[in-house]
C-alpha positions as CSV (number, residue, x, y, z in Angstrom):
1,X,-1.9,-28.2,-10.7
2,X,-4.2,-24.7,-10.4
3,X,-6.9,-23.8,-12.4
4,X,-8.5,-20.5,-12.4
5,X,-11.7,-21.6,-10.6
6,X,-9.1,-22.4,-7.7
7,X,-8.4,-18.9,-7.4
8,X,-10.3,-16.2,-5.4
9,X,-10.2,-13.2,-6.9
10,X,-10.6,-10.0,-4.6
11,X,-8.5,-6.5,-3.9
12,X,-6.0,-8.5,-6.3
13,X,-4.6,-9.6,-8.8
14,X,-3.8,-13.4,-9.0
15,X,-1.9,-15.1,-11.7
16,X,-1.4,-18.3,-12.5
17,X,2.5,-19.3,-14.3
18,X,3.4,-22.7,-14.7
19,X,1.4,-24.3,-11.2
20,X,2.3,-21.5,-9.3
21,X,0.3,-18.6,-7.8
22,X,1.2,-15.1,-7.6
23,X,-1.3,-12.4,-6.2
24,X,-0.4,-8.9,-5.4
25,X,-2.2,-5.4,-4.2
26,X,-4.3,-4.3,-7.7
27,X,-1.9,-1.4,-10.0
28,X,-4.9,1.0,-9.2
29,X,-4.6,0.8,-5.4
30,X,-1.2,2.2,-5.4
31,X,0.3,5.6,-5.0
32,X,2.6,5.5,-8.3
33,X,4.1,9.5,-9.2
34,X,6.1,11.9,-7.2
35,X,3.0,14.5,-7.1
36,X,0.1,12.1,-5.3
37,X,3.3,11.4,-2.1
38,X,4.0,14.9,-1.7
39,X,0.3,16.1,-2.0
40,X,-0.2,13.4,0.5
41,X,3.0,15.1,2.9
42,X,2.1,18.4,2.4
43,X,-1.7,18.6,2.3
44,X,-2.5,15.1,4.7
45,X,-2.8,14.6,8.6
46,X,-0.1,12.2,10.2
47,X,-0.4,10.0,12.9
48,X,2.2,7.1,14.5
49,X,3.1,4.6,16.9
50,X,6.8,3.1,17.4
51,X,6.8,0.9,14.0
52,X,5.0,2.9,11.8
53,X,3.4,6.8,10.8
54,X,1.0,6.8,8.2
55,X,0.4,10.1,6.7
56,X,-3.7,9.9,5.0
57,X,-5.4,13.0,2.8
58,X,-9.4,12.7,1.3
59,X,-8.9,11.7,-2.4
60,X,-12.3,11.3,-4.1
61,X,-10.5,9.4,-7.3
62,X,-9.3,7.3,-4.9
63,X,-12.0,4.0,-4.9
64,X,-11.2,2.5,-2.5
65,X,-8.1,3.7,-1.3
66,X,-4.7,4.3,-2.8
67,X,-1.6,3.2,-0.2
68,X,2.0,4.4,-0.9
69,X,4.9,2.7,1.3
70,X,8.5,4.1,2.1
71,X,10.9,2.6,4.0
72,X,14.1,4.8,4.0
73,X,17.9,3.6,4.2
74,X,17.7,3.5,8.4
75,X,15.3,1.1,8.1
76,X,18.3,-1.8,6.5
77,X,19.4,-2.8,3.3
78,X,17.3,-3.0,-0.1
79,X,16.2,-7.3,0.8
80,X,15.2,-5.7,4.5
81,X,13.2,-2.4,2.9
82,X,11.7,-4.9,0.1
83,X,10.4,-7.3,2.7
84,X,8.7,-5.2,4.8
85,X,7.2,-3.0,1.2
86,X,6.0,-6.7,-0.1
87,X,4.5,-8.2,4.0
88,X,3.1,-4.6,4.5
89,X,1.1,-4.3,1.4
90,X,0.1,-8.2,2.2
91,X,-1.5,-6.8,5.5
92,X,-2.9,-4.0,4.0
93,X,-4.4,-6.2,1.3
94,X,-6.0,-8.5,3.7
95,X,-7.4,-5.6,5.8
96,X,-9.3,-4.2,2.3
97,X,-12.6,-4.1,3.5
98,X,-11.8,-2.4,6.7
99,X,-10.1,0.6,5.3
100,X,-12.5,4.0,4.6
101,X,-12.5,4.3,1.0
102,X,-11.5,7.4,-0.8
103,X,-8.1,8.0,1.1
104,X,-4.8,8.4,0.4
105,X,-2.0,6.9,3.1
106,X,1.1,5.8,3.1
107,X,2.8,4.2,5.8
108,X,6.4,4.8,6.8
109,X,8.2,2.4,8.2
110,X,10.6,2.7,10.9
111,X,13.4,0.5,12.3
112,X,11.6,-1.5,15.1
113,X,9.5,-2.9,12.8
114,X,12.1,-5.3,11.1
115,X,11.9,-7.1,14.2
116,X,8.8,-7.6,14.4
117,X,6.5,-11.0,13.4
118,X,4.0,-11.0,10.9
119,X,1.6,-10.8,13.7
120,X,2.7,-8.1,15.5
121,X,3.2,-5.9,12.4
122,X,-0.4,-6.5,11.2
123,X,-1.6,-5.5,14.9
124,X,0.6,-2.7,14.5
125,X,-0.9,-1.4,10.8
126,X,-4.2,-1.9,12.6
127,X,-3.0,0.2,15.5
128,X,-2.1,3.1,13.5
129,X,-4.5,3.1,10.9
130,X,-7.0,2.9,13.8
131,X,-5.7,5.7,15.8
132,X,-5.6,8.0,12.4
133,X,-9.3,6.9,11.7
134,X,-8.7,5.3,8.6
135,X,-10.4,1.9,9.8
136,X,-14.7,1.5,9.8
137,X,-16.1,1.8,13.1
138,X,-17.2,-2.4,14.1
139,X,-20.6,-3.2,13.3
140,X,-22.2,-3.6,16.9
141,X,-25.3,-5.2,17.5
142,X,-26.5,-2.9,19.8
143,X,-25.0,0.3,22.2
144,X,-22.9,-0.6,24.7
145,X,-24.6,0.9,27.8
146,X,-22.9,0.1,31.6
147,X,-25.4,-1.2,33.7
148,X,-25.2,1.0,37.3
149,X,-26.1,-0.7,40.4
150,X,-28.2,1.2,43.3
151,X,-25.7,2.4,46.0
152,X,-28.2,3.6,48.1
C-alpha cells in the first residue's frame, strides 16, 4: 500500500485512491477555453515537423506555461486521439523544467505520430519545441570553441 510520503509531487497532481496512484498535468497548466485557443492560433507563431505542429504565444499570466493539445478525427478514432493526448501530456510533464516560462502553446498531432513509440514521440516533441525556441538553453560548462590547426 502506498502512502503520501512515497509520492513526489512536482508539476502535477498525485492522488491515492484505493492503493492506486494517478498523476496528471495540473489544471492551471492547461489551456481550457476557446478564447485561449483562438488567441494562440491568431496571434501566435507556428513551427512543425512530420509528427507535430506547435503554435505558441507569450502570455504573462501563464506561469510557468500552459499547454493545449489538439488531435483531429484524421488522426484516428476517439480511443487513439485520447491516447495521444495522454501520452503528450505525460511527455510535457516530464519536460516541465526545460520549457521556457510565460508561454501558451498548442501541440497539434499529425497522423504519422500514431505509429510511433513513446521514445520516438518524446524525441519528436523535443525537436519541435526546440525548433520553436520553447526549450531553455542547456547549461554548458564553457563556450564551444574550435581548435584550428595551423597548416603553414
